[in-house]
LUMKOL-324330 format. One record per residue (C-alpha): residue in one letter; x, y, z. Coordinates in nm, 2 decimals, decimal comma, padded with zeros to 4 digits, m for minus. Each point is the difference from the previous one (the first is absolute). Example, Ala and Ser with C-alpha at 12.3 -4.5 7.8 and 13.67 -1.06 7.14 Angstrom:
BEGIN
A|01,23|m00,45|00,78
S|00,14|00,34|m00,07
This chain:
BEGIN
X|m02,43|m20,69|10,75
X|m00,12|00,27|m00,23
X|00,23|00,28|m00,12
X|m00,13|00,36|00,03
X|m00,02|00,01|m00,38
X|m00,21|m00,32|m00,01
X|m00,22|00,14|00,28
X|m00,07|00,32|m00,20
X|m00,08|m00,20|m00,31
X|m00,23|m00,22|00,19
X|m00,18|00,29|00,16
X|m00,06|00,14|m00,34
X|m00,15|m00,33|m00,11
X|m00,21|m00,01|00,31
X|m00,14|00,34|m00,05
X|m00,08|m00,05|m00,37
X|m00,09|m00,36|m00,02
X|m00,07|m00,12|00,35
X|00,25|m00,28|m00,02
X|00,29|m00,07|00,23
X|00,27|m00,27|m00,05
X|m00,01|m00,28|00,24
X|m00,37|m00,04|00,07
X|m00,13|m00,27|m00,23
X|00,20|m00,31|m00,09
X|m00,30|m00,18|m00,16
X|m00,23|00,12|m00,28
X|m00,30|m00,09|00,22
X|m00,23|m00,09|m00,29
X|m00,02|m00,36|00,12
X|m00,14|00,11|00,34
X|m00,36|m00,06|00,09
X|m00,20|00,10|00,30
X|m00,19|00,28|00,17
X|00,18|00,28|00,18
X|m00,20|00,24|00,22
X|00,16|00,34|00,06
X|m00,11|00,21|00,30
X|00,07|00,38|m00,04
X|00,04|00,19|m00,32
X|00,29|00,23|00,10
X|00,35|00,01|m00,14
X|00,07|m00,36|00,09
X|m00,34|m00,17|m00,05
X|m00,09|00,16|m00,34
X|00,35|m00,08|m00,13
X|m00,02|m00,36|00,11
X|m00,34|m00,05|m00,16
X|00,11|00,15|m00,33
X|00,33|m00,19|m00,02
X|m00,16|m00,33|00,10
X|m00,23|00,03|m00,30
X|00,27|00,14|m00,23
X|00,28|m00,24|00,08
X|m00,23|m00,31|00,00
X|m00,14|00,11|m00,34
X|m00,35|m00,01|00,15
X|00,02|m00,36|00,13
X|m00,02|00,10|00,36
X|m00,34|00,13|00,13
X|00,04|00,31|00,21
X|m00,26|00,17|00,22
X|00,08|00,34|00,15
X|m00,20|00,11|00,31
X|00,02|00,37|00,07
X|m00,23|00,21|00,21
X|00,05|00,32|m00,21
X|m00,14|00,05|m00,35
X|00,32|00,18|m00,12
X|00,37|00,01|00,10
X|00,11|00,31|00,18
X|00,38|00,04|00,03
X|00,17|00,08|00,33
X|00,32|00,11|m00,19
X|m00,07|00,34|m00,15
X|m00,29|00,06|00,24
X|00,21|00,26|00,19
X|m00,03|00,21|m00,31
X|m00,37|00,01|00,05
X|00,03|00,11|00,36
X|00,25|00,27|m00,11
X|m00,24|00,13|m00,27
X|00,20|m00,11|m00,30
X|m00,22|m00,29|m00,12
X|m00,36|m00,10|00,03
X|m00,13|m00,33|00,13
X|m00,10|m00,10|m00,35
X|00,37|00,02|m00,11
X|00,09|m00,29|00,23
X|m00,31|m00,21|m00,07
X|00,02|m00,29|m00,25
X|m00,27|m00,25|m00,11
X|00,02|m00,37|00,05
X|m00,19|m00,06|m00,32
X|00,30|m00,11|m00,21
X|00,08|m00,28|00,24
X|m00,33|m00,16|m00,10
X|m00,05|00,10|m00,36
X|00,36|m00,04|m00,12
X|00,15|m00,26|00,23
X|m00,30|m00,21|00,11
X|00,03|00,06|00,37
X|m00,34|m00,05|00,18
X|m00,06|00,31|00,20
X|m00,21|m00,03|00,32
X|m00,07|00,33|00,18
X|m00,05|m00,13|00,36
X|00,15|m00,03|00,34
X|00,17|m00,32|00,12
X|m00,13|m00,10|00,34
X|00,18|m00,33|00,06
X|00,27|m00,24|m00,13
X|00,01|m00,37|00,05
X|00,36|m00,10|m00,10
X|m00,07|m00,37|00,07
X|m00,31|m00,02|m00,23
X|00,16|00,26|m00,24
X|m00,30|00,23|00,00
X|m00,07|00,37|00,06
X|m00,33|00,14|00,11
X|m00,13|00,33|m00,11
X|m00,27|00,23|00,13
X|m00,22|m00,01|m00,31
X|00,13|m00,29|m00,22
X|00,03|m00,28|00,26
X|00,27|m00,26|m00,02
X|00,26|m00,01|m00,28
X|00,24|m00,30|m00,04
X|00,36|00,04|m00,10
X|00,31|m00,21|m00,09
X|00,23|00,28|00,10
X|m00,08|00,32|00,20
X|00,18|00,34|m00,04
X|m00,06|00,25|00,27
X|00,10|00,36|m00,05
X|m00,19|00,15|00,30
X|00,21|00,32|00,05
X|00,00|00,15|00,34
X|m00,23|00,04|00,29
X|00,03|00,23|00,30
X|00,05|m00,14|00,35
X|m00,33|00,07|00,19
X|00,05|00,19|00,32
X|00,37|00,06|m00,05
X|m00,05|00,37|00,05
X|m00,26|00,11|00,25
X|m00,28|00,21|m00,16
X|00,08|m00,08|m00,36
X|m00,21|m00,31|m00,07
X|m00,33|00,09|m00,17
X|00,10|00,37|m00,05
X|00,14|m00,02|m00,35
X|m00,22|00,27|m00,13
X|00,14|00,25|00,26
X|00,36|m00,13|m00,01
X|00,05|m00,14|m00,35
X|00,30|m00,22|m00,08
X|m00,04|m00,01|m00,38
X|00,24|m00,30|00,00
X|m00,25|m00,20|m00,21
X|m00,06|00,20|m00,32
X|m00,36|00,10|m00,08
X|m00,26|00,19|00,21
X|00,25|00,08|00,27
X|00,23|00,15|m00,25
X|m00,27|00,24|m00,11
X|m00,10|00,07|00,36
X|00,36|00,10|00,11
X|00,02|00,23|m00,31
X|m00,32|00,17|00,10
X|00,13|00,04|00,36
X|00,30|00,18|m00,14
X|m00,21|00,23|m00,23
X|m00,22|00,09|00,30
X|00,30|00,07|00,23
X|00,05|00,37|00,08
X|00,31|00,18|m00,10
X|00,22|m00,01|00,31
X|m00,13|m00,35|00,10
X|00,20|m00,31|00,09
X|00,00|m00,32|m00,19
X|00,14|m00,27|00,23
X|00,08|m00,35|m00,12
X|00,11|m00,29|00,21
X|00,21|m00,29|m00,14
X|00,00|m00,34|00,17
X|00,30|m00,21|00,08
X|00,14|m00,20|m00,30
X|m00,08|m00,22|m00,18
X|m00,30|00,17|m00,16
X|m00,14|00,02|m00,35
X|00,22|00,21|m00,24
X|00,30|00,11|00,21
X|00,05|00,33|m00,19
X|m00,38|00,08|m00,03
X|m00,05|00,20|00,32
X|00,30|00,22|m00,07
X|m00,11|00,06|m00,36
X|m00,35|00,10|00,14
X|00,16|00,25|00,24
X|00,18|00,16|m00,29
X|m00,30|00,02|m00,23
X|m00,22|00,14|00,28
X|00,27|00,26|00,07
X|00,02|00,07|m00,37
X|m00,37|00,07|m00,02
X|00,00|00,22|00,32
X|00,30|00,20|m00,12
X|m00,19|00,09|m00,31
X|m00,35|00,04|00,14
X|00,02|00,05|00,38
X|00,36|00,12|00,08
X|m00,06|00,09|00,36
X|m00,07|m00,37|00,08
X|00,22|m00,28|00,13
X|00,06|m00,37|m00,06
X|00,10|m00,19|00,31
X|00,14|m00,35|m00,06
X|m00,01|m00,21|00,31
X|00,20|m00,32|m00,06
X|m00,01|m00,29|00,25
X|00,33|m00,11|m00,16
X|00,34|00,14|00,09
X|00,07|00,12|m00,35
X|m00,15|00,02|m00,35
X|m00,05|m00,36|m00,12
X|00,07|00,04|m00,38
X|00,22|00,23|m00,20
X|00,11|00,17|00,32
X|00,25|00,24|m00,15
X|m00,22|00,10|m00,29
X|m00,31|00,06|00,21
X|00,20|00,19|00,27
X|00,12|00,24|m00,27
X|m00,36|00,03|m00,14
X|m00,13|00,07|00,35
X|00,26|00,27|00,05
X|m00,11|00,16|m00,32
X|m00,34|00,08|00,15
X|00,16|00,19|00,29
X|m00,22|00,08|00,30
X|m00,31|m00,13|m00,20
X|00,10|m00,36|00,08
X|00,12|m00,14|00,33
X|00,12|m00,36|00,04
X|m00,01|m00,15|00,35
X|00,14|m00,35|00,04
X|m00,06|m00,24|00,30
X|m00,36|00,13|00,02
X|m00,19|m00,29|00,16
X|m00,38|00,06|m00,03
X|m00,20|m00,11|00,31
X|m00,35|00,12|m00,08
X|m00,21|00,24|m00,21
X|m00,30|00,21|00,07
X|m00,17|m00,01|m00,34
X|m00,25|00,27|00,08
X|00,26|00,26|00,09
X|00,27|m00,15|m00,24
X|00,24|m00,03|00,29
X|00,29|m00,25|00,00
X|00,14|m00,11|00,33
X|00,36|m00,09|m00,03
X|00,23|m00,16|00,25
X|00,14|00,33|00,11
X|m00,22|00,26|m00,17
X|m00,36|00,09|m00,11
X|m00,06|00,14|m00,35
X|m00,31|00,17|m00,12
X|m00,05|00,01|m00,38
X|m00,25|00,14|m00,25
X|00,05|m00,32|m00,21
X|00,11|m00,32|00,18
X|00,13|m00,28|m00,23
X|00,08|m00,31|00,19
X|00,15|m00,31|m00,16
X|m00,10|m00,28|00,25
X|00,23|m00,29|00,07
X|m00,05|m00,26|m00,27
X|m00,01|m00,38|m00,05
X|m00,10|m00,24|m00,27
X|m00,35|00,04|m00,15
X|m00,28|m00,13|00,23
X|m00,09|m00,31|m00,21
X|00,36|m00,13|00,05
X|m00,04|00,04|00,37
X|m00,35|m00,17|00,00
X|00,14|m00,29|m00,21
X|00,25|m00,08|00,27
X|00,31|00,04|m00,23
X|00,34|m00,01|00,18
X|00,10|00,34|00,12
X|00,33|00,15|00,10
X|m00,03|00,26|00,28
X|m00,37|m00,07|00,00
X|m00,02|00,23|m00,31
X|00,15|m00,13|m00,32
X|m00,04|m00,33|m00,19
X|00,30|m00,24|00,00
X|00,05|m00,15|m00,35
X|00,22|m00,24|m00,20
X|00,18|00,25|m00,23
X|00,03|m00,24|m00,29
X|m00,38|m00,04|m00,03
X|m00,14|00,27|00,23
X|m00,21|m00,27|00,17
X|m00,08|00,07|00,36
X|00,22|m00,23|00,21
X|m00,19|m00,31|00,10
X|m00,31|00,09|m00,21
X|00,03|m00,19|m00,33
X|m00,15|00,16|m00,31
X|m00,05|00,35|00,16
X|00,24|00,26|m00,16
X|00,02|00,35|00,16
X|00,13|00,31|m00,17
X|00,08|00,36|00,06
X|m00,02|00,22|00,31
X|m00,14|m00,29|00,21
X|00,33|m00,18|00,00
X|00,28|00,01|00,26
X|00,26|00,18|m00,21
X|00,32|m00,16|m00,11
X|00,32|00,20|00,08
X|m00,02|00,36|m00,14
X|m00,32|m00,09|m00,19
X|m00,25|00,28|00,01
X|m00,38|m00,03|00,02
X|m00,06|00,17|m00,33
X|m00,23|m00,02|m00,30
X|00,28|m00,09|m00,23
X|00,12|m00,28|00,23
X|m00,36|m00,14|00,02
X|m00,01|m00,01|m00,38
X|00,32|m00,20|00,01
X|m00,15|m00,24|00,26
X|m00,29|m00,05|m00,23
X|00,22|m00,12|m00,28
X|00,21|m00,22|00,22
X|m00,30|m00,17|00,14
X|m00,16|m00,04|m00,34
X|00,31|m00,17|m00,13
X|00,03|m00,23|00,30
X|m00,37|m00,10|m00,01
X|00,02|m00,09|m00,37
X|00,30|m00,22|00,07
X|m00,17|m00,16|00,30
X|m00,32|m00,07|m00,19
X|00,21|m00,20|m00,25
X|00,18|m00,19|00,28
X|00,32|00,19|m00,05
X|00,23|00,18|00,25
X|m00,01|00,38|00,02
X|00,28|00,20|m00,14
X|00,29|m00,04|00,25
X|00,15|00,35|m00,07
X|m00,27|00,26|m00,04
X|00,09|00,37|m00,02
X|m00,22|00,29|00,10
X|00,05|00,37|m00,05
X|m00,13|00,32|00,14
X|m00,02|00,37|m00,08
X|m00,17|00,26|00,22
X|m00,04|00,36|m00,13
X|m00,09|00,29|00,24
X|m00,10|00,35|m00,09
X|00,16|00,26|00,23
X|m00,20|00,29|m00,17
X|m00,21|00,04|m00,31
X|00,28|m00,04|m00,24
X|00,29|m00,19|00,16
X|00,03|m00,37|00,09
X|00,25|m00,23|00,17
X|00,02|m00,38|m00,03
X|00,14|m00,31|00,16
X|00,05|m00,33|m00,19
X|00,12|m00,35|00,11
X|00,04|m00,35|m00,12
X|m00,06|m00,31|00,22
X|00,12|m00,35|m00,10
X|m00,10|m00,31|00,18
X|00,28|m00,14|00,22
X|m00,03|m00,37|00,07
X|00,20|00,02|00,32
X|m00,23|00,25|00,17
X|m00,31|m00,11|m00,18
X|m00,08|00,36|m00,08
X|00,04|00,26|m00,28
X|00,31|00,20|00,09
X|00,10|00,35|m00,14
X|00,24|m00,02|m00,29
X|00,31|00,21|00,08
X|00,06|00,28|m00,26
X|m00,34|m00,02|m00,15
X|m00,26|00,27|00,03
X|00,08|00,31|00,21
X|m00,13|00,35|00,06
X|m00,05|00,32|m00,19
X|00,30|00,24|00,03
X|m00,25|00,28|00,06
X|m00,36|00,09|m00,06
X|m00,06|00,09|m00,37
X|m00,27|00,06|m00,25
X|00,10|m00,28|m00,24
X|m00,10|m00,26|00,26
X|m00,34|00,16|00,03
X|m00,07|m00,11|m00,36
X|00,14|m00,35|00,08
X|m00,22|m00,03|00,31
X|m00,32|00,08|m00,20
X|00,11|m00,24|m00,28
X|00,07|m00,27|00,26
X|m00,35|00,03|00,13
X|m00,16|m00,02|m00,35
X|00,23|m00,30|m00,09
X|m00,06|m00,20|00,32
X|m00,38|00,06|m00,02
X|00,00|m00,13|m00,35
X|00,22|m00,29|00,10
X|m00,26|m00,10|00,26
X|m00,32|00,09|m00,16
X|00,02|00,07|m00,38
């Protein structure tokens, strides 16, 4: 078990150097092979870089990513709240290729054949692999909410950073003073547990300054706030009548044209309607027939992150069925990327993976333009359960929102983007 002191020391090393004790137990420079990585987010980009770095260039890595640049979901709520621009959360993939020798393929994966160990792409045809890393993120469950499918322009989710982020920001700018911004949160688990509550705060912060007659209505399908409950409750109270939180708000349907949300016991009309649809693993994981828990999230072996029963296919990040108390966060996906890279390098050399990996997480949340709260945790593999379990006494919560953590949050973003992509 890690002491709180050792945890804090390790977190500092993680932020500054991108290293965490307990991942690699082999140098990896004797490994040979070709690893294909699908998805260049927090998990996939990290895995691609660390496979090259830890193998000292002996393992060939191909990264297939549909987007030309990385756009971060963490920090994107600051764009919606008018405190950052989309350019501030966009990072090039160029260093992965020029500095680390990762082969970049801007394309869409259309099929995976785990038996033949090939992936098929829309433009580049078939690519063979020795090991496959999938970091597909999330997809939205089609038809889960009547009237929502196909109406993303009218009812944006902005839960995949990029054009939707800018679109939701514009909706806010165009909203009249005195208007209603209504946001619906799906039942957990969903990507980034504190993210919706942070968004509510930053929208309220913008409206308080620019459109003070307006209202933020937070419609939560869950019975309570899903992360940092006490801290977010206090933050919500600080906005007074400007922000209203309504738990147990099950969404049945939407009318995208009129921006109307039909709840189980009520109907809400809004000037801006922001609906986060129910989520599951990224579509390519579904198409590939990987084993799912609750028909939504991929079931993995936590020592290697291989999909159970599918040899050679490793799955990272938000697509996984979470271990106990493990959030679907960017930081955790980055940790998954390193755990998988270390395991793959061992496996390519005929060695067993590290039997005691440790992963860590930190999530920062802005509650206004200057003050931030955080939650941190450490998860150590437990052989008895076969899962990473939370380490008692490690991590914890902010005592209160404060300005010092705002500096730490922005430094965290710069450090982890560099860890992945520089």
